[in-house]
Structures are given as structure tokens and as C-alpha cells.
LUMGU-900435 format. One record per residue (C-alpha): residue in one letter; z, y, x. Coordinates in steps of 0.2 Angstrom, whole numbers, plus 5000, padded with zeros to 4 digits. Layout:
SITE,A,Z,Y,X
...
This chain:
SITE,X,5637,5039,5248
SITE,X,5635,5026,5262
SITE,X,5641,5039,5275
SITE,X,5657,5041,5264
SITE,X,5660,5022,5264
SITE,X,5657,5021,5283
SITE,X,5670,5035,5286
SITE,X,5683,5026,5276
SITE,X,5680,5010,5285
SITE,X,5681,5019,5301
SITE,X,5699,5024,5296
SITE,X,5703,5006,5293
SITE,X,5695,5000,5309
SITE,X,5705,5012,5319
SITE,X,5718,5004,5330
SITE,X,5732,5016,5327
SITE,X,5735,5028,5313
SITE,X,5750,5038,5307
SITE,X,5741,5046,5292
SITE,X,5734,5042,5275
SITE,X,5717,5047,5268
SITE,X,5713,5054,5251
SITE,X,5698,5052,5240
SITE,X,5697,5067,5228
SITE,X,5686,5068,5213
SITE,X,5686,5073,5195
SITE,X,5693,5063,5181
SITE,X,5681,5050,5174
SITE,X,5669,5052,5189
SITE,X,5670,5034,5194
SITE,X,5682,5035,5209
SITE,X,5690,5019,5204
SITE,X,5673,5011,5201
SITE,X,5669,5017,5219
SITE,X,5684,5009,5226
SITE,X,5682,4992,5217
SITE,X,5663,4990,5220
SITE,X,5660,5000,5237
SITE,X,5676,4999,5247
SITE,X,5688,4985,5242
SITE,X,5676,4970,5245
SITE,X,5671,4977,5262
SITE,X,5689,4979,5267
SITE,X,5694,4962,5261
SITE,X,5680,4954,5271
SITE,X,5684,4963,5287
SITE,X,5691,4954,5302
SITE,X,5699,4964,5316
SITE,X,5709,4957,5330
SITE,X,5708,4940,5323
SITE,X,5716,4945,5307
SITE,X,5709,4946,5289
SITE,X,5713,4962,5280
SITE,X,5720,4962,5263
SITE,X,5720,4976,5250
SITE,X,5734,4980,5238
SITE,X,5729,4991,5224
SITE,X,5741,5001,5213
SITE,X,5738,5013,5198
SITE,X,5752,5025,5197
SITE,X,5747,5029,5179
SITE,X,5763,5031,5169
SITE,X,5775,5027,5183
SITE,X,5792,5034,5179
SITE,X,5802,5031,5194
SITE,X,5800,5025,5212
SITE,X,5807,5008,5209
SITE,X,5792,5004,5198
SITE,X,5781,5007,5213
SITE,X,5792,4995,5224
SITE,X,5791,4982,5211
SITE,X,5772,4983,5210
SITE,X,5771,4981,5229
SITE,X,5782,4966,5229
SITE,X,5773,4958,5215
SITE,X,5756,4960,5223
SITE,X,5762,4954,5241
SITE,X,5772,4939,5234
SITE,X,5757,4933,5224
SITE,X,5745,4935,5239
SITE,X,5757,4924,5249
SITE,X,5757,4910,5236
SITE,X,5746,4896,5243
SITE,X,5743,4887,5226
SITE,X,5738,4904,5218
SITE,X,5726,4908,5232
SITE,X,5718,4890,5230
SITE,X,5716,4893,5212
SITE,X,5708,4910,5214
SITE,X,5696,4903,5227
SITE,X,5690,4888,5216
SITE,X,5688,4899,5201
SITE,X,5680,4914,5210
SITE,X,5694,4926,5205
SITE,X,5695,4941,5217
SITE,X,5708,4950,5207
SITE,X,5723,4945,5197
SITE,X,5724,4951,5179
SITE,X,5738,4963,5175
SITE,X,5745,4952,5161
SITE,X,5745,4937,5173
SITE,X,5754,4947,5186
SITE,X,5768,4949,5173
SITE,X,5769,4931,5170
SITE,X,5770,4926,5188
SITE,X,5783,4939,5191
SITE,X,5794,4932,5177
SITE,X,5790,4914,5183
SITE,X,5797,4919,5200
SITE,X,5812,4927,5192
SITE,X,5817,4911,5182
SITE,X,5813,4900,5197
SITE,X,5797,4892,5190
SITE,X,5786,4889,5205
SITE,X,5773,4876,5210
SITE,X,5772,4880,5228
SITE,X,5789,4874,5234
SITE,X,5787,4883,5251
SITE,X,5800,4895,5258
SITE,X,5794,4913,5260
SITE,X,5784,4915,5276
SITE,X,5793,4930,5283
SITE,X,5780,4932,5296
SITE,X,5767,4936,5282
SITE,X,5780,4946,5272
SITE,X,5784,4957,5287
SITE,X,5766,4959,5293
SITE,X,5759,4977,5290
SITE,X,5744,4978,5302
SITE,X,5733,4968,5290
SITE,X,5737,4977,5274
SITE,X,5728,4991,5266
SITE,X,5738,5001,5252
SITE,X,5728,5010,5239
SITE,X,5737,5022,5227
SITE,X,5726,5027,5212
SITE,X,5729,5041,5198
SITE,X,5742,5051,5208
SITE,X,5741,5065,5196
SITE,X,5745,5054,5181
SITE,X,5762,5048,5187
SITE,X,5777,5053,5178
SITE,X,5787,5056,5194
SITE,X,5787,5071,5204
SITE,X,5772,5071,5216
SITE,X,5782,5077,5230
SITE,X,5794,5062,5229
SITE,X,5779,5050,5228
SITE,X,5771,5057,5243
SITE,X,5787,5056,5252
SITE,X,5789,5038,5247
SITE,X,5771,5034,5253
SITE,X,5775,5043,5269
SITE,X,5787,5029,5274
SITE,X,5773,5016,5274
SITE,X,5762,5028,5284
SITE,X,5773,5036,5297
SITE,X,5785,5022,5300
SITE,X,5775,5006,5297
SITE,X,5758,5013,5301
SITE,X,5750,5004,5286
SITE,X,5733,5010,5281
SITE,X,5734,5019,5265
SITE,X,5721,5027,5254
SITE,X,5726,5039,5239
SITE,X,5714,5042,5225
SITE,X,5717,5057,5214
SITE,X,5711,5073,5206
SITE,X,5718,5088,5216
SITE,X,5712,5100,5203
SITE,X,5723,5092,5189
SITE,X,5737,5089,5202
SITE,X,5737,5108,5205
SITE,X,5738,5112,5187
SITE,X,5752,5099,5184
SITE,X,5762,5107,5199
SITE,X,5761,5124,5191
SITE,X,5765,5119,5173
SITE,X,5779,5106,5174
SITE,X,5795,5112,5166
SITE,X,5787,5129,5162
SITE,X,5800,5134,5149
SITE,X,5814,5131,5161
SITE,X,5806,5140,5175
SITE,X,5802,5155,5163
SITE,X,5820,5156,5157
SITE,X,5827,5156,5175
SITE,X,5813,5168,5181
SITE,X,5818,5180,5167
SITE,X,5837,5178,5171
SITE,X,5834,5182,5189
SITE,X,5823,5198,5185
SITE,X,5837,5204,5173
SITE,X,5850,5201,5186
SITE,X,5840,5211,5199
SITE,X,5837,5225,5186
SITE,X,5818,5222,5186
SITE,X,5816,5215,5168
SITE,X,5815,5232,5159
SITE,X,5810,5242,5174
SITE,X,5794,5252,5171
SITE,X,5780,5247,5183
SITE,X,5762,5246,5182
SITE,X,5763,5227,5183
SITE,X,5764,5218,5166
SITE,X,5780,5208,5161
SITE,X,5770,5191,5161
SITE,X,5763,5194,5178
SITE,X,5781,5198,5185
SITE,X,5788,5182,5177
SITE,X,5774,5172,5184
SITE,X,5776,5179,5202
SITE,X,5795,5175,5201
SITE,X,5791,5158,5196
SITE,X,5779,5155,5210
SITE,X,5792,5163,5222
SITE,X,5806,5152,5216
SITE,X,5798,5136,5211
SITE,X,5783,5135,5224
SITE,X,5780,5117,5222
SITE,X,5762,5120,5227
SITE,X,5767,5125,5244
SITE,X,5778,5110,5245
SITE,X,5764,5099,5241
SITE,X,5753,5107,5254
SITE,X,5766,5105,5267
SITE,X,5769,5086,5264
SITE,X,5750,5084,5262
SITE,X,5747,5092,5279
SITE,X,5760,5079,5286
SITE,X,5754,5064,5277
SITE,X,5735,5066,5274
SITE,X,5724,5065,5289
SITE,X,5707,5067,5280
SITE,X,5702,5071,5262
SITE,X,5685,5065,5256
SITE,X,5677,5073,5242
SITE,X,5670,5060,5230
SITE,X,5653,5065,5223
SITE,X,5646,5050,5214
SITE,X,5628,5044,5214
SITE,X,5627,5044,5195
SITE,X,5611,5035,5194
SITE,X,5618,5020,5203
SITE,X,5635,5020,5193
SITE,X,5626,5022,5176
SITE,X,5615,5007,5181
SITE,X,5631,4997,5184
SITE,X,5638,5003,5167
SITE,X,5623,4995,5158
SITE,X,5626,4978,5167
SITE,X,5640,4975,5155
SITE,X,5627,4973,5141
SITE,X,5617,4959,5149
SITE,X,5622,4946,5136
SITE,X,5615,4957,5122
SITE,X,5596,4955,5126
SITE,X,5589,4967,5113
SITE,X,5602,4981,5117
SITE,X,5600,4979,5136
SITE,X,5581,4980,5135
SITE,X,5582,4995,5125
SITE,X,5595,5003,5136
SITE,X,5585,4999,5152
SITE,X,5569,5006,5144
SITE,X,5579,5022,5141
SITE,X,5589,5023,5157
SITE,X,5581,5040,5161
SITE,X,5585,5046,5144
SITE,X,5604,5041,5147
SITE,X,5605,5050,5164
SITE,X,5596,5065,5158
SITE,X,5608,5067,5143
SITE,X,5623,5064,5154
SITE,X,5617,5077,5166
SITE,X,5614,5090,5152
SITE,X,5633,5087,5147
SITE,X,5638,5097,5162
SITE,X,5652,5085,5166
SITE,X,5655,5071,5178
SITE,X,5665,5061,5167
SITE,X,5658,5043,5167
SITE,X,5672,5037,5157
SITE,X,5666,5047,5142
SITE,X,5648,5040,5145
SITE,X,5655,5022,5145
SITE,X,5664,5025,5128
SITE,X,5648,5033,5121
SITE,X,5638,5018,5126
SITE,X,5650,5006,5118
SITE,X,5649,5017,5102
SITE,X,5630,5016,5103
SITE,X,5631,4997,5104
SITE,X,5639,4997,5087
SITE,X,5626,5009,5080
SITE,X,5612,4999,5088
SITE,X,5619,4983,5080
SITE,X,5621,4990,5063
SITE,X,5604,4998,5062
SITE,X,5595,4982,5068
SITE,X,5605,4972,5056
SITE,X,5602,4982,5041
SITE,X,5586,4992,5045
SITE,X,5577,4981,5058
SITE,X,5560,4991,5058
SITE,X,5568,5008,5062
SITE,X,5556,5019,5071
SITE,X,5558,5018,5090
SITE,X,5559,5037,5092
SITE,X,5573,5038,5079
SITE,X,5583,5025,5090
SITE,X,5580,5035,5105
SITE,X,5586,5051,5096
SITE,X,5602,5041,5090
SITE,X,5605,5037,5108
SITE,X,5604,5055,5114
SITE,X,5615,5061,5099
SITE,X,5628,5048,5102
SITE,X,5630,5053,5120
SITE,X,5629,5072,5117
SITE,X,5642,5072,5103
SITE,X,5653,5061,5113
SITE,X,5653,5073,5127
SITE,X,5654,5089,5116
SITE,X,5670,5082,5107
SITE,X,5678,5072,5120
SITE,X,5676,5083,5135
SITE,X,5685,5097,5126
SITE,X,5669,5108,5125
SITE,X,5671,5111,5106
SITE,X,5684,5107,5093
SITE,X,5681,5091,5083
SITE,X,5678,5102,5067
SITE,X,5662,5110,5074
SITE,X,5650,5098,5065
SITE,X,5661,5094,5050
SITE,X,5652,5106,5038
SITE,X,5635,5100,5043
SITE,X,5631,5085,5031
SITE,X,5613,5081,5034
SITE,X,5599,5082,5046
SITE,X,5591,5094,5033
SITE,X,5606,5106,5034
SITE,X,5606,5105,5053
SITE,X,5587,5109,5054
SITE,X,5590,5123,5042
SITE,X,5603,5131,5053
SITE,X,5590,5130,5068
SITE,X,5576,5137,5058
SITE,X,5586,5152,5052
SITE,X,5593,5156,5069
SITE,X,5575,5155,5077
SITE,X,5565,5163,5063
SITE,X,5577,5177,5059
SITE,X,5585,5178,5076
SITE,X,5602,5174,5068
SITE,X,5616,5172,5081
SITE,X,5630,5167,5070
SITE,X,5626,5148,5072
SITE,X,5624,5151,5091
SITE,X,5633,5135,5096
SITE,X,5622,5123,5086
SITE,X,5606,5132,5093
SITE,X,5613,5130,5111
SITE,X,5617,5111,5107
SITE,X,5600,5108,5101
SITE,X,5591,5118,5115
SITE,X,5601,5109,5128
SITE,X,5601,5090,5123
SITE,X,5584,5090,5114
SITE,X,5575,5101,5127
SITE,X,5557,5093,5130
SITE,X,5562,5079,5117
SITE,X,5552,5081,5101
SITE,X,5560,5073,5086
SITE,X,5560,5077,5067
SITE,X,5577,5069,5064
SITE,X,5590,5075,5076
SITE,X,5607,5075,5067
SITE,X,5615,5059,5061
SITE,X,5630,5062,5050
SITE,X,5636,5044,5051
SITE,X,5636,5045,5070
SITE,X,5645,5061,5071
SITE,X,5659,5054,5059
SITE,X,5660,5038,5070
SITE,X,5663,5048,5086
SITE,X,5675,5060,5078
SITE,X,5685,5049,5068
SITE,X,5682,5031,5075
SITE,X,5677,5026,5057
SITE,X,5660,5019,5054
SITE,X,5657,5025,5036
SITE,X,5645,5012,5028
SITE,X,5641,5024,5013
SITE,X,5635,5038,5024
SITE,X,5626,5026,5036
SITE,X,5616,5019,5022
SITE,X,5612,5037,5014
SITE,X,5607,5043,5032
SITE,X,5595,5028,5035
SITE,X,5587,5029,5018
SITE,X,5583,5048,5021
SITE,X,5576,5043,5038
SITE,X,5565,5030,5031
SITE,X,5559,5041,5017
SITE,X,5556,5057,5027
SITE,X,5552,5052,5045
SITE,X,5534,5058,5041
SITE,X,5535,5076,5039
SITE,X,5518,5077,5031
SITE,X,5525,5068,5016
SITE,X,5539,5080,5014
SITE,X,5538,5092,4999
SITE,X,5532,5109,5005
SITE,X,5548,5119,5002
SITE,X,5558,5106,5012
SITE,X,5546,5109,5026
SITE,X,5548,5127,5026
SITE,X,5567,5125,5025
SITE,X,5569,5111,5038
SITE,X,5556,5115,5051
SITE,X,5550,5130,5060
SITE,X,5535,5137,5051
SITE,X,5525,5139,5066
SITE,X,5525,5119,5068
SITE,X,5514,5119,5052
SITE,X,5496,5118,5056
SITE,X,5485,5133,5051
SITE,X,5474,5123,5040
SITE,X,5490,5116,5030
SITE,X,5500,5132,5029
SITE,X,5491,5140,5014
SITE,X,5493,5123,5004
SITE,X,5511,5122,5008
SITE,X,5514,5140,5002
SITE,X,5504,5137,4986
SITE,X,5514,5120,4983
SITE,X,5530,5130,4985
SITE,X,5525,5143,4973
SITE,X,5521,5130,4960
SITE,X,5537,5122,4962
SITE,X,5547,5138,4961
SITE,X,5537,5144,4945
SITE,X,5541,5128,4936
SITE,X,5559,5128,4941
SITE,X,5558,5111,4951
SITE,X,5569,5117,4965
SITE,X,5588,5120,4965
SITE,X,5592,5139,4962
SITE,X,5601,5140,4979
SITE,X,5585,5134,4988
SITE,X,5574,5146,4978
SITE,X,5585,5160,4985
SITE,X,5582,5154,5003
SITE,X,5564,5152,5000
SITE,X,5563,5170,4994
SITE,X,5570,5175,5011
SITE,X,5556,5166,5020
SITE,X,5542,5173,5008
SITE,X,5549,5190,5011
SITE,X,5547,5187,5030
SITE,X,5530,5180,5028
SITE,X,5524,5195,5018
SITE,X,5531,5207,5031
SITE,X,5522,5197,5045
SITE,X,5506,5197,5034
SITE,X,5505,5178,5034
SITE,X,5503,5177,5015
SITE,X,5492,5187,5003
SITE,X,5505,5191,4991
SITE,X,5514,5208,4986
SITE,X,5533,5208,4985
SITE,X,5533,5213,4967
SITE,X,5523,5198,4962
SITE,X,5534,5186,4973
SITE,X,5550,5193,4966
SITE,X,5545,5191,4948
SITE,X,5539,5173,4951
SITE,X,5556,5169,4960
SITE,X,5567,5177,4947
SITE,X,5557,5168,4933
SITE,X,5559,5152,4943
SITE,X,5578,5154,4944
SITE,X,5579,5155,4926
SITE,X,5570,5139,4923
SITE,X,5579,5130,4937
SITE,X,5596,5135,4930
SITE,X,5592,5125,4914
SITE,X,5595,5108,4923
SITE,X,5604,5114,4938
SITE,X,5622,5112,4944
SITE,X,5635,5125,4950
SITE,X,5634,5129,4969
SITE,X,5651,5130,4976
SITE,X,5647,5135,4994
SITE,X,5636,5150,4991
SITE,X,5642,5160,5005
SITE,X,5640,5146,5018
SITE,X,5622,5142,5011
SITE,X,5616,5160,5012
SITE,X,5624,5163,5029
SITE,X,5612,5150,5036
SITE,X,5597,5161,5032
SITE,X,5604,5178,5037
SITE,X,5599,5186,5021
SITE,X,5604,5203,5028
SITE,X,5589,5204,5038
SITE,X,5575,5200,5026
SITE,X,5573,5216,5015
SITE,X,5581,5226,5001
SITE,X,5573,5215,4988
SITE,X,5585,5201,4993
SITE,X,5600,5210,4986
SITE,X,5592,5209,4968
SITE,X,5588,5191,4970
SITE,X,5605,5186,4976
SITE,X,5613,5196,4962
SITE,X,5603,5187,4949
SITE,X,5606,5170,4957
SITE,X,5625,5175,4957
SITE,X,5625,5178,4938
SITE,X,5616,5162,4935
SITE,X,5628,5152,4946
SITE,X,5643,5160,4937
SITE,X,5636,5154,4921
SITE,X,5633,5137,4928
SITE,X,5651,5137,4934
SITE,X,5657,5141,4916
SITE,X,5646,5127,4910
SITE,X,5653,5115,4922
SITE,X,5671,5119,4919
SITE,X,5669,5119,4900
SITE,X,5662,5101,4901
SITE,X,5677,5097,4913
SITE,X,5689,5104,4901
SITE,X,5682,5095,4886
SITE,X,5682,5079,4896
SITE,X,5700,5081,4901
SITE,X,5709,5089,4886
SITE,X,5701,5076,4874
SITE,X,5713,5063,4881
SITE,X,5728,5073,4872
SITE,X,5737,5065,4863
SITE,X,5730,5047,4863
SITE,X,5726,5044,4881
SITE,X,5740,5054,4891
SITE,X,5739,5044,4906
SITE,X,5721,5048,4909
SITE,X,5725,5066,4905
SITE,X,5739,5067,4918
SITE,X,5729,5059,4931
SITE,X,5713,5069,4929
SITE,X,5723,5086,4927
SITE,X,5733,5082,4943
SITE,X,5717,5078,4953
SITE,X,5705,5091,4946
SITE,X,5714,5106,4938
SITE,X,5730,5110,4947
SITE,X,5721,5125,4956
SITE,X,5707,5128,4943
SITE,X,5709,5140,4928
SITE,X,5704,5126,4916
SITE,X,5713,5133,4901
SITE,X,5701,5148,4902
SITE,X,5687,5136,4896
SITE,X,5695,5128,4881
SITE,X,5698,5135,4864
SITE,X,5717,5139,4863
SITE,X,5718,5134,4844
SITE,X,5711,5116,4848
SITE,X,5723,5116,4863
SITE,X,5738,5119,4852
SITE,X,5732,5106,4839
SITE,X,5731,5093,4853
SITE,X,5748,5098,4861
SITE,X,5757,5098,4844
SITE,X,5752,5081,4840
SITE,X,5758,5074,4857
SITE,X,5775,5066,4858
SITE,X,5790,5076,4862
SITE,X,5791,5069,4879
SITE,X,5773,5074,4883
SITE,X,5776,5091,4877
SITE,X,5790,5093,4889
SITE,X,5780,5085,4903
SITE,X,5765,5097,4900
SITE,X,5777,5112,4900
SITE,X,5784,5107,4917
SITE,X,5767,5103,4924
SITE,X,5761,5121,4919
SITE,X,5776,5129,4927
SITE,X,5775,5120,4943
SITE,X,5756,5124,4944
SITE,X,5759,5143,4943
SITE,X,5772,5142,4956
SITE,X,5759,5133,4968
SITE,X,5743,5141,4963
SITE,X,5747,5158,4956
SITE,X,5731,5167,4961
SITE,X,5719,5153,4957
SITE,X,5725,5151,4939
SITE,X,5727,5169,4934
SITE,X,5710,5170,4925
SITE,X,5717,5158,4912
SITE,X,5731,5169,4907
SITE,X,5722,5177,4892
SITE,X,5721,5160,4884
SITE,X,5739,5155,4889
SITE,X,5744,5171,4880
SITE,X,5734,5165,4864
SITE,X,5741,5148,4865
SITE,X,5759,5155,4865
SITE,X,5755,5166,4850
SITE,X,5748,5152,4841
SITE,X,5763,5141,4845
SITE,X,5775,5155,4840
SITE,X,5766,5158,4823
SITE,X,5767,5139,4820
SITE,X,5786,5138,4823
SITE,X,5790,5154,4814
SITE,X,5802,5151,4799
SITE,X,5802,5132,4801
SITE,X,5818,5123,4801
SITE,X,5823,5116,4818
SITE,X,5819,5098,4822
SITE,X,5818,5090,4839
SITE,X,5799,5094,4839
SITE,X,5801,5112,4833
SITE,X,5814,5114,4847
SITE,X,5802,5106,4860
SITE,X,5788,5118,4854
SITE,X,5800,5133,4855
SITE,X,5804,5128,4873
SITE,X,5786,5125,4877
SITE,X,5782,5143,4870
SITE,X,5797,5150,4881
SITE,X,5789,5143,4896
SITE,X,5772,5150,4893
SITE,X,5781,5167,4891
SITE,X,5789,5164,4908
SITE,X,5772,5160,4915
SITE,X,5765,5176,4908
SITE,X,5779,5186,4916
SITE,X,5774,5181,4933
SITE,X,5758,5191,4930
SITE,X,5768,5206,4922
SITE,X,5763,5219,4934
SITE,X,5745,5216,4929
SITE,X,5747,5219,4910
SITE,X,5735,5209,4900
SITE,X,5727,5217,4885
SITE,X,5736,5212,4869
SITE,X,5727,5199,4858
SITE,X,5726,5203,4840
SITE,X,5727,5186,4830
SITE,X,5728,5183,4812
SITE,X,5743,5171,4808
SITE,X,5733,5156,4803
SITE,X,5749,5147,4798
SITE,X,5755,5160,4785
SITE,X,5750,5149,4771
SITE,X,5756,5133,4778
């Protein structure tokens, strides 16, 4: 790095130059940091031929026309000539002027407000041999790069001003090729058509012919290379000393003694995680450390005695997830469906024990960032949410921390959780038999959720085949099926069965698994019916006395659920017929709209809808018209319209006695 610094300073020291130099490096790699901390101060302190050098730095980020660059240069140079401003900066130890202050000074000059009172020193204003221009973020300007380089060339070729350009040439090349791509494609297609080459049969694909035409007609890359050859005398590849820069990044936390102490102690961990990210983006690391400050403060405030190893793992995870998401390596949704450390570890165990490659990314993530770092708790949902959404979810934070406090010692975990969340080979030989017996007792007595019992059966089947446990398959299957029965008495419906079973790769654990899964599916369907029956009762009981509650709950919970399937049609009619005329109309319209939006989802309730229509028709049959009877007739008609939507799939007729014949 010192060789690079000296090479740049040699350019500044040269008596005569008619070229600029370029510092090329990836986004976020610390090029601007390098300029500010390694180059700028050294140039500003140089004395050559009796003159002190002055740097003028300009970021081109977002510049939309060349006049903005001229304005920036003018503001910088006029400020540098203001004696009172120089005096103020010297007294206060200011080496640079804040951007907002530059704007204020510019407006003060515009309105004639000045404390200097001196006329412009034109000798200083016209002096060029003591100025060094630095243009940063060339690739981020909103002006044609060729125009900017041509503009800069005026300073270099005609005024011989020392000029440094900082950019990312890789992104610059992409920008040159992709600018106005739609217009270029249109024109290239037009030209090919005029030449008769658009539909001509050749071995070259159409996309390639259009691309070649674009490059031939709009070869901005070649224009860039030509002007670069004329303007840029030397290009220096910036390869940062990350250890040095990372140490510099940590200095910003000096006023937080507990945090800086922790970060200093774990500098090697930060550098290691940064290197494992496979990027050179220090900007992402800077943001990740800022995020960790928030996490560190919240943990120390609410859970001051948190295990040191857990804090180290939080640091690794914060940096790792930041790079995975912000460097564009994965989509933000990759971790969304993982809700806990237990689920995360279950995926890892499945992928390693059963050689399941369907969760390849999670396994690679863990192998990469936690290689040679042992930690039982390696996934923090509240951190993942914070990095992904910028929202610090206090509820999830507290849930995560309570679990950490209660489960950090794996020896205290229930046996079945140890099997599901840690690789079985980590269990000591003298503990393994006890864990198996404990799990068997829990399964026998139905103390484990049904879906967990299915997962455990996969592991027990595996252990039997590997001769790690002394049980036969028939006995194990009988115990687990019986356990499923008992567990179902107090269990809840599992709505993500496929996702849960995918995590254990059930296809590879033997044919017995099919029977266990089938039995579980039957139980789960019964639990589903039980859940919806309870929900139906809870919702429909609000008709007719608490209609506002009914509408609210129905809209939130039942628009795409066949809830009428789970409620007696006669009781339903009794409730609706007692409602106000206005509510009868509202319910009718709600049902019609629901079928339009969720036809497939609510189809299972059509038999009960048909019963409801028949009961309604029986009730109004032969009765004299009143407003209520007319409203019920229209309600019945709408039920008929709903049933016609499913007409291609004829439903079996329902034979009902007319219970209202004697009314």
C-alpha cells in the first residue's frame, strides 16, 4: 500500500504533467477512505517550488450536468481563498468543510453577505500549479462518462492541473453497455431489417445479431478507451489493506467503552467473517457494525449476563447476513421461512445426516461462516428481521433471548430436541442410550407434537438401519403410531406439513415412513376439522346480536376458508333469518364476492351451501311476501348463483325433509 501512495505522490511531485491518473477499485472497497486518510493529508502538507499544494475533492455521485461540476469547483476554490474562513478552520482544527456549510457559504456569497471584505485575489484564482483535483464516483454520475472525461481533459491538457480520478471501471463498463438499451435495441433491429438480416436464416441467434449491431453502432466502450488513453497516464489498481481499514472503522466506536472493548477483542472474528463473505465491500461491513451496535446495546440493556459466546455468534451472524443480503448474493426471502434456531439446526441436521441437498444454501452458509467456530445457537431471527427490514422487532427479540437463556446448555434440552437440532454424533456415547430411552417415553405418552413424532420416526428408522439402537422396526412403528394417537388429543393442526417433512428428507428413510406419514395426515386432517369447527362456532355465534364482530372476524379469517363446511346448515339459517334485513343483504353480497375471489378455496363448503339454500327455500315456500321474505328469497337466489359457479362438478342431491311443513 505504501508503494501505491508513493507512486501517486510522485505524480504530484512531477514538474510537468499533461495527463491524469486513475485509482480503480470495487464499490465499497475503501477507495474514498484511502484518499482521505492516506493521500489527501500528504498532498495538503507538500511544499514544492515554494508553494503549498491544495486538494479540491468532488464526488460526481448524482451529477446531472457539467455545470454542476463547474459550480462545485467554484465553491471549493472561492472558499479556499477566504481568509476569515481559513482562520476559522485553523483555530477549530477543521481540515474539510461540511457539505451543508458549503451550501450556506455559496448562498451567502450570492446574496452579498461576507465578512472578508477583500476583493478576489485573481493571482490565487488563476493559479493552477498548486491545485490537485480529485474526482470521485465517476461511474455514479448521471452525465455521459465521455462528456465528463472530455470536461476533465480541459484541466489536464490545457491547464496542466494535477488530477486524480477515482472509479470502479468494472461498473463503468457495464454502465456504458447498458445505457439506453431499449433505444439501442430498437435502432439495431430497424437496421437489421433494412439490411434484410432480421429474418435471414443463419447459425447466429437473433439476440446475438442484435447485440453485435448495438456494439458496432453504439460502441461507447471504444470511445471511452480512446479518451482514457489520451487523458489517463497511469491507472493504479486499489487493493486495500483490509486489516488496517477495519481497525480504522472500529475507531468510530471509541466513545462506547463496552462496545469498543468487545469489538477490539473480536477484531480477528470480524476480519475472518468479512473475508469469508467473498466480497471487498467495506461499506456493507460498516453498516453491519452499525447494526451490531444497536443489537449489542439492546442485549446488554435487557439481558446483561448474556453468554460471551452467544454475543460472538451474534456478531458473526449480523455481519454474515448483511453480506448475504446486501451484496446481492441471495434474495431477501431466503431466511424468511426459518423462524428459530431450532428450525435452522433441524435443516442442517437433516442435510448432514440424510445427505439432503434440498437445503444446500443453508448448509453452505453455515459451513462458510461458522467453520471452526462451535456454537449451539447460530441463528437469530430478530437479527435477520432487523437486517432485512430495518425494523427491530422487540417481541421477536425477547422470544429469541428467552429461548437462548433457557437452552444454551444442550445437556438440559429434552432428548427429542437434541436429536432434532444437533447432529446425533455430537451426543456422547455414554449419553446416547439415555437420550433414546427418554425420547421413547415421551413418544409413548404423547408428550411431543405429532409432526415432531413423524420427524423422530425418520431418525429412529435411520438408527435401526445403522444398528445404533437395539429395536426392531415393527416395535418402533407400533410405539410411534400409538404415540401419534395420544399426542393428537391435545395437539393443534399443523398447516405447513410439506415444509416440515421436507426438512428431514423422508423419502430416504425406508418404506415404513409412508405408513407413519399417512397416519399422521389422517390425524392432522381431523385436527384441521376440529380447529375450523371451533372457529366456525366462535364466528357464527355473533349472528345476529354482534354483527360488527362477525363481519370483522369473517373478513380476517374466513374469506379463503370453507368455513360453512364446519357449521350446521340449519343453525346457520336460524341465525341469518333472525338478522336484520340489512344484514341479510350484506351477508348475501359478502358470500358472492367471496366466491369470485376464492372460488377454488371455498368449494368444499358447497354441499352445506346447498343445504342452506334448500332450508331457506322450504321456509319461504307459500309465505306471503314481506320485506324479510323478499330479502330471504334474494338471499336464496344468490346461493343458487354461487352453486351454478360449480355446476360442471355436479354435487349429489341432498334429500331433506321439509321441516317447515307444519309451521
